[in-house]
C-alpha positions as CSV (number, residue, x, y, z in Angstrom):
1,M,1.4,42.2,3.9
2,D,-2.1,43.7,3.8
3,S,-5.1,42.3,5.7
4,G,-6.9,41.3,2.5
5,M,-3.9,39.0,1.5
6,I,-3.7,37.6,5.1
7,G,-7.4,36.7,4.9
8,K,-6.9,34.9,1.5
9,I,-4.0,32.9,2.9
10,E,-6.0,31.9,5.9
11,K,-8.9,30.8,3.7
12,A,-6.5,28.8,1.5
13,I,-5.2,27.0,4.5
14,L,-8.7,26.1,5.6
15,Y,-9.7,25.0,2.0
16,A,-6.6,22.8,1.8
17,Q,-7.9,20.9,4.9
18,E,-11.1,20.0,3.0
19,P,-9.9,18.4,-0.2
20,E,-13.5,17.1,-0.8
21,R,-14.3,20.6,-2.0
22,I,-12.1,20.0,-5.1
23,T,-13.3,17.9,-8.1
24,F,-11.2,17.8,-11.3
25,D,-13.1,18.0,-14.5
26,R,-10.3,17.6,-17.0
27,F,-6.5,17.7,-17.2
28,E,-3.5,16.3,-19.0
29,V,-0.2,15.2,-17.5
30,T,3.1,13.7,-18.6
31,F,4.0,10.7,-16.4
32,D,7.7,9.8,-16.4
33,G,7.5,6.0,-16.3
34,N,10.4,3.6,-16.0
35,H,10.8,3.1,-19.7
36,K,9.4,6.2,-21.3
37,K,7.1,9.2,-20.7
38,H,3.4,8.7,-21.0
39,K,0.6,11.2,-21.8
40,I,-2.4,10.8,-19.5
41,T,-5.7,12.6,-19.8
42,Y,-8.8,12.8,-17.6
43,D,-12.0,14.3,-18.9
44,H,-15.2,14.2,-16.9
45,G,-14.5,10.8,-15.3
46,H,-12.9,9.2,-18.3
47,W,-9.2,8.3,-18.2
48,H,-6.8,7.7,-21.1
49,C,-3.1,6.7,-21.1
50,D,-1.0,6.1,-24.2
51,C,0.6,2.9,-22.7
52,N,-0.2,-0.5,-24.2
53,F,-1.5,-1.9,-21.0
54,F,-4.2,0.8,-20.7
55,Q,-5.2,0.2,-24.3
56,A,-5.9,-3.4,-23.5
57,R,-7.3,-3.1,-19.9
58,G,-8.7,0.4,-19.4
59,V,-6.4,1.0,-16.4
60,C,-2.7,0.9,-15.8
61,S,-0.1,1.7,-13.1
62,H,0.2,5.3,-14.4
63,V,-3.5,6.0,-14.0
64,M,-3.7,4.1,-10.7
65,T,-0.9,6.3,-9.4
66,L,-2.7,9.5,-10.3
67,E,-5.9,8.1,-8.7
68,R,-4.0,7.6,-5.4
69,V,-2.5,11.1,-5.6
70,L,-5.8,12.7,-6.3
71,I,-8.0,10.4,-4.2
72,G,-11.5,11.8,-3.7
73,S,-11.0,14.4,-6.5
74,V,-11.3,12.1,-9.5
75,K,-13.4,9.1,-10.5
76,P,-11.5,5.8,-10.6
77,A,-10.8,4.2,-14.0
78,E,-13.0,1.2,-15.0
79,A,-10.9,-1.9,-15.8
80,V,-11.8,-4.0,-18.7
81,P,-12.0,-7.7,-17.8
82,M,-9.5,-10.1,-19.2
83,P,-10.8,-12.2,-22.0
84,A,-11.6,-15.8,-21.1
C-alpha cells in the first residue's frame, strides 16, 4: 500500500470520530417494516414516509429510527399535533 493511501485511511479514521462534520442534504431509503417496506425521503430538513401514520402525524417510527441512526446529521421531523 502506498503512503498516499495510508494517509487517506488515517484521515478517514479521524473524520469518522467527528460525525458532526457530516450533514445530510437529501437521501432516499427503503425501510423494511414489520408489515411492509416503506420509502422514506429526506430533503433539506424535510422528511417524508409513505406510511399512513406519517401522513396523519408528520412523524412515524420509521423516520424516528433513521433520526436515531443519523443523530446530529439530520434535522428531526416535526410532529403534527393530534386534533382536539
